[in-house]
Structure formats: structure tokens, C-alpha cells
C-alpha positions as CSV (number, residue, x, y, z in Angstrom):
1,M,82.1,-114.1,251.4
2,L,84.8,-111.5,252.0
3,H,87.7,-111.8,249.7
4,P,91.0,-111.2,251.5
5,V,93.8,-108.7,250.9
6,V,96.6,-111.1,249.9
7,V,100.3,-110.2,250.3
8,G,103.3,-112.1,249.0
9,V,106.2,-112.4,251.4
10,D,109.7,-113.7,250.9
11,G,111.7,-112.3,253.9
12,S,112.9,-109.2,252.0
13,P,112.5,-105.6,253.3
14,E,110.3,-105.0,250.2
15,S,107.9,-107.8,251.1
16,L,107.8,-106.6,254.7
17,A,106.8,-103.1,253.6
18,A,104.2,-104.7,251.3
19,A,102.8,-106.7,254.3
20,E,102.5,-103.5,256.4
21,W,100.7,-101.7,253.7
22,A,98.4,-104.7,253.1
23,A,97.6,-104.9,256.9
24,A,96.6,-101.2,257.0
25,E,94.5,-101.7,253.8
26,A,92.8,-104.7,255.2
27,A,92.0,-103.0,258.5
28,S,90.6,-99.9,256.7
29,S,88.4,-102.0,254.4
30,G,87.3,-104.6,257.0
31,L,88.7,-107.4,254.9
32,P,90.8,-110.5,256.0
33,L,94.5,-110.5,255.6
34,R,96.3,-113.5,254.0
35,L,100.1,-113.9,253.8
36,V,101.5,-116.2,251.0
37,H,105.0,-117.5,250.8
38,A,105.8,-119.5,247.6
39,W,108.6,-122.0,248.3
40,E,110.2,-124.0,245.5
41,G,112.8,-125.9,247.5
42,V,115.7,-124.5,245.4
43,P,117.6,-121.2,245.6
44,Y,116.1,-118.3,243.7
45,P,118.1,-117.2,240.7
46,S,118.1,-113.6,241.8
47,S,120.0,-114.4,244.9
48,P,123.8,-113.9,244.6
49,Y,124.5,-116.0,247.7
50,P,124.7,-119.7,248.0
51,S,121.9,-121.5,249.8
52,S,121.7,-124.7,251.8
53,S,118.2,-125.3,250.4
54,A,119.6,-127.0,247.2
55,A,121.4,-129.6,249.3
56,D,118.8,-129.8,252.0
57,P,115.2,-128.9,250.9
58,A,114.0,-129.3,254.5
59,A,116.3,-126.4,255.4
60,G,114.9,-124.2,252.7
61,Q,111.3,-125.0,253.7
62,D,112.2,-124.3,257.4
63,G,113.7,-120.9,256.3
64,A,110.5,-120.0,254.3
65,G,108.3,-121.0,257.2
66,R,110.4,-118.9,259.5
67,S,110.1,-115.9,257.2
68,L,106.4,-116.3,257.1
69,R,106.1,-116.6,260.9
70,E,108.3,-113.5,261.4
71,A,106.1,-111.5,259.0
72,E,102.9,-112.6,260.9
73,E,104.4,-111.7,264.3
74,H,105.6,-108.4,263.0
75,L,102.2,-107.5,261.7
76,T,100.4,-108.5,265.0
77,T,102.8,-106.3,266.9
78,R,102.7,-103.4,264.5
79,F,98.9,-103.5,264.0
80,P,97.3,-104.7,267.3
81,G,94.1,-106.6,266.5
82,T,95.3,-107.8,263.2
83,R,94.9,-111.6,262.8
84,P,96.6,-112.5,259.5
85,T,96.6,-116.0,258.2
86,G,99.8,-117.4,256.7
87,E,100.2,-120.1,254.0
88,L,103.4,-121.7,252.9
89,I,102.9,-123.1,249.4
90,Q,105.4,-125.2,247.5
91,G,105.7,-124.1,243.9
92,P,107.0,-121.4,241.6
93,P,106.2,-117.9,242.8
94,V,104.5,-116.5,239.7
95,P,101.8,-119.2,239.2
96,T,101.4,-119.4,243.0
97,L,100.8,-115.7,243.4
98,L,98.5,-115.6,240.3
99,K,96.3,-118.3,241.7
100,A,96.2,-116.6,245.1
101,A,95.2,-113.3,243.3
102,E,92.2,-115.0,241.8
103,E,90.7,-115.3,245.3
104,A,91.8,-111.9,246.5
105,E,90.3,-108.5,246.7
106,T,93.8,-107.1,246.1
107,L,97.2,-108.7,245.8
108,V,100.1,-106.7,247.4
109,L,103.7,-107.2,246.5
110,G,107.0,-105.5,247.4
111,S,109.0,-103.7,244.8
112,R,112.1,-101.5,244.3
113,G,110.9,-100.6,240.9
114,L,111.4,-103.1,238.1
115,S,115.2,-102.6,238.2
116,G,115.5,-103.9,241.7
117,A,115.9,-107.5,242.8
118,A,116.5,-107.7,246.5
119,G,114.0,-110.5,247.0
120,Y,112.4,-112.7,244.5
121,L,109.1,-110.7,244.7
122,A,110.9,-107.4,244.1
123,G,112.1,-107.8,240.5
124,S,110.9,-110.0,237.6
125,V,108.3,-112.0,239.6
126,A,106.4,-108.8,240.5
127,S,106.5,-107.6,236.9
128,D,105.2,-111.0,235.6
129,V,102.4,-111.1,238.2
130,V,101.3,-107.5,237.4
131,A,101.2,-108.4,233.7
132,H,99.0,-111.4,234.1
133,A,96.9,-111.0,237.4
134,A,93.1,-111.1,237.0
135,R,92.8,-108.9,240.1
136,P,94.3,-105.5,241.1
137,V,97.9,-105.7,242.2
138,V,99.5,-103.1,244.4
139,L,103.3,-102.7,244.4
140,V,104.9,-101.1,247.5
141,R,108.4,-99.8,247.9
142,P,110.1,-100.0,251.3
143,A,111.1,-97.0,253.5
144,P,114.5,-95.4,252.5
145,H,117.5,-96.0,254.7
146,P,118.2,-93.3,257.3
147,G,120.1,-90.4,255.9
148,T,119.0,-90.8,252.3
149,T,117.2,-88.2,250.3
150,A,114.6,-90.5,248.9
151,D,110.9,-89.8,249.1
152,P,108.9,-90.5,252.3
153,P,108.3,-94.1,253.2
154,S,105.4,-95.9,251.4
155,G,105.2,-99.0,253.4
156,T,101.9,-98.1,255.0
157,T,98.9,-96.0,254.0
158,S,99.5,-92.3,254.3
159,P,97.2,-89.2,254.3
160,G,98.3,-88.0,250.9
161,R,95.9,-87.9,248.0
162,V,95.0,-90.7,245.7
163,V,96.1,-90.2,242.1
164,L,94.3,-91.8,239.1
165,G,95.9,-91.9,235.7
166,I,93.2,-92.2,233.1
167,D,93.2,-93.1,229.5
168,L,90.2,-91.4,227.8
169,A,90.4,-94.0,225.0
170,H,89.7,-96.7,227.6
171,P,88.0,-95.1,230.6
172,C,87.2,-98.4,232.4
173,D,84.8,-98.5,235.3
174,E,86.8,-100.9,237.3
175,V,89.9,-98.6,237.3
176,I,87.9,-95.5,238.2
177,R,85.9,-97.3,240.9
178,F,89.1,-98.6,242.5
179,A,90.5,-95.1,242.7
180,F,87.3,-93.5,244.1
181,E,86.9,-96.2,246.7
182,A,90.5,-95.9,247.8
183,A,90.1,-92.1,248.3
184,R,86.8,-92.6,250.1
185,R,88.3,-95.1,252.5
186,R,91.2,-92.8,253.3
187,G,89.1,-89.6,253.5
188,T,91.6,-88.0,251.1
189,P,91.2,-86.1,247.8
190,L,91.4,-87.8,244.4
191,Y,93.4,-86.2,241.7
192,V,92.7,-87.4,238.2
193,L,95.2,-86.9,235.5
194,H,94.9,-87.5,231.7
195,A,98.1,-86.8,229.8
196,Y,98.1,-86.9,226.0
197,G,100.3,-86.1,223.1
198,L,99.6,-83.9,220.1
199,P,98.0,-86.0,217.3
200,L,99.6,-85.6,213.9
201,A,96.7,-83.8,212.5
202,Y,96.9,-81.2,215.2
203,S,100.6,-80.9,214.8
204,I,100.2,-80.0,211.2
205,A,97.3,-77.6,212.1
206,A,99.3,-76.0,214.8
207,V,101.6,-74.5,212.2
208,Q,98.7,-73.0,210.3
209,I,96.2,-72.4,213.2
210,P,97.8,-71.4,216.4
211,L,94.6,-72.0,218.4
212,S,94.5,-75.7,217.5
213,Q,96.3,-76.8,220.7
214,D,94.0,-74.8,222.8
215,L,91.0,-76.3,221.0
216,L,92.4,-79.8,221.7
217,A,93.0,-79.0,225.3
218,T,89.4,-77.8,225.7
219,E,88.1,-80.9,224.0
220,R,90.2,-83.3,226.2
221,G,89.1,-81.3,229.3
222,D,85.4,-81.6,228.4
223,D,85.8,-85.3,227.7
224,L,87.5,-85.9,231.1
225,A,84.8,-84.0,232.9
226,A,82.1,-86.1,231.1
227,V,83.8,-89.3,232.1
228,L,84.0,-88.3,235.8
229,R,80.6,-86.7,236.2
230,P,78.7,-89.8,237.2
231,W,81.5,-90.9,239.5
232,R,81.4,-87.4,241.3
233,E,77.7,-87.9,241.8
234,K,78.2,-91.5,243.1
235,Y,81.0,-90.3,245.5
236,P,79.9,-86.9,246.6
237,D,82.1,-86.9,249.7
238,V,85.3,-87.5,247.7
239,P,86.9,-84.1,246.7
240,V,88.0,-84.5,243.0
241,T,90.5,-82.4,241.0
242,A,91.0,-83.3,237.3
243,D,93.6,-82.1,234.7
244,A,94.0,-82.9,231.1
245,V,97.5,-81.9,230.0
246,M,99.7,-82.3,227.0
247,D,102.7,-84.1,228.3
248,R,104.4,-87.5,228.5
249,A,102.0,-89.6,230.6
250,A,104.7,-91.5,232.6
251,D,106.6,-88.4,233.5
252,R,103.6,-86.5,234.6
253,L,102.2,-89.3,236.6
254,V,105.5,-89.9,238.5
255,K,105.5,-86.2,239.4
256,A,101.8,-86.2,240.4
257,A,102.5,-89.2,242.7
258,S,105.1,-87.5,244.8
259,G,103.8,-87.7,248.4
260,A,100.6,-89.5,247.3
261,A,99.0,-92.3,249.2
262,L,98.4,-94.3,246.1
263,L,98.7,-94.1,242.3
264,V,96.1,-96.0,240.4
265,L,96.7,-97.2,236.8
266,G,94.7,-99.4,234.4
267,R,96.0,-102.4,232.5
268,Q,94.1,-103.5,229.5
269,E,93.9,-107.3,229.4
270,R,95.3,-108.0,226.0
271,T,98.2,-110.2,224.7
272,S,100.7,-110.0,222.0
273,R,102.8,-112.7,220.3
274,L,105.1,-112.5,223.3
275,G,102.3,-113.0,225.8
276,A,100.7,-110.6,228.3
277,R,102.8,-107.6,229.1
278,L,102.7,-104.2,230.7
279,G,102.4,-101.1,228.6
280,H,105.3,-98.7,228.5
281,V,103.5,-96.1,230.7
282,A,102.8,-98.6,233.5
283,H,106.2,-100.1,233.2
284,S,107.9,-96.7,233.6
285,V,105.6,-95.5,236.4
286,I,106.2,-98.7,238.5
287,A,110.0,-98.3,238.0
288,H,110.1,-94.7,239.2
289,A,107.1,-93.8,241.4
290,A,107.9,-93.5,245.1
291,C,104.4,-94.2,246.3
292,P,102.5,-97.5,246.1
293,V,101.2,-98.2,242.6
294,A,97.9,-100.1,242.0
295,V,97.6,-101.7,238.6
296,V,94.0,-102.6,237.9
297,P,93.2,-105.0,235.0
298,H,90.3,-104.3,232.7
299,G,88.8,-105.5,229.4
């Protein structure tokens, strides 16, 4: 059974950009495409405008259904041959999308970065879903308005490279495989980046032994090459460039993602007293990267 690419829609420009990206992804991977609209029958708190759905739940349901149909019609026009299925589900968006993700190959959501909230999927809902989803989640930003100086549109797949941010302390197979598969399907190069800080022991040694930083750089580069070696052999047609650099991981990843088709990050499935949450690197990258960001959970 083929698991579908699932996209959450809510009528916002962000979710429409996500739907376009998901349609292109489904077509390139030969997977079904499923659109999901979670409808609660009450206005969403993020909306600054009054809604008739509180007084008339039927009107809210009709509006949600209309948004879903418009998204389906847009995709069939934009991507001839696409046959998306749409489902209007009554319930809170976060648990609805998390349940949909369980049956998905990938879940796709719209995003302005975590500071935006144009639609209910663009702000806190997207953040909560990414933090808890059992399957990979891709966040897609919409095309900029004409005349702006923003980065190129990311609503559909592009010929740019795939970027993988890797943590050598947790070089998980699921994350690496996702990035290699994404590059293979697109026929584009894969750029692998490991950014690290200077451990305290090396910081002290650097004062006494000037070559300590160079030794650490060589060590990290060798470790990265060792992790990637079996994957290079498994995907010989994917051109791979890899760098291990001493820098802030989030800043370096955002720079590396400029003009990229996709940036892939891992999310370790662990919880704190406050519940599941995103790490600070993923949080910052999602907020600032202009290209689509895939967050892949791993043990």
C-alpha cells in the first residue's frame, strides 16, 4: 500500500503554497496526494476578524469545504493529471493533522516561519505538529509579493540542491535516507553540513596549543566522511559535497539553504517536563530559512 503525501489546507496563501509543493512531490515520487482541512466550527484564535461560524456552524463548515474544493481545483489546473483526494474533518487542527501524519509518507504544511500567523496552519499549529509528528513534516513558505526583495518562491520543488544538516552525535539513518532520496528524485546534488562549536577542553588547549582547532576540524571531517561513506555507495548517482565547520549551526544552515530545493533536519523524539518540543536549531532554521524545511523524527 502506498502512503500518500498529505497536505493541510486552511484557505491561506501559505497552505496553497504547501499544496503546490506537495502536488509536485507526490508526482515525482509516484504517491497519492491527500488534502486535509480540519474544521472546528468556531473561529480560529489567530484570526483578527470576526467570523459568522460561531453563530452559524453550518456557514463555517461551508467555508471550510469551499476552501478545500478551491485547493483541489487549483491543483488539478496547476498540475494536469493530478487527482488529489480531499477530506474535511471536524476537530482541532493539531490532533487531526497528527493523526493524518501517521498514515502519510510525508505531511506538508504552510509556514511563514514560526513568527507568522496568516492562517491557522502557519503559526503555532505548524510548530506543534512538527514537534509531535511521527512522520516527516515539510514546512513550505509562499512566494513573496511582487516587488519584494525576498528569496525566490518555495511553493514548488525547484532545481536547487538538497541540504542536509547532520548532528554527528546522532547520525540517524532515517534523516540521512530522507535527504539522499530527495536529492535522487530531483536529480540534484546533496550538500551535507555539520556545524559544531569548540568544546571547552579544546578552548583551553587552543590557548596553549594553536593547532588544536585544526586537529578538531580534521577529526570532525573524518567522522563526517565515515558516516556518509555507506550512503555514497548506496546512492552513487547523487553528487555529494560535505563540510564540517566550526560555526553556529542554525546560522550556517540558513545560509546554506539559500536557493536550495529543500533543507532536511532531524528531530530526536524525546520529551521534557513541558512535553515534546523542537530543539533551538530546528526552531531557528524554520523561522528563517526561505526554502522548504523537512523535519524528520528519529529515535
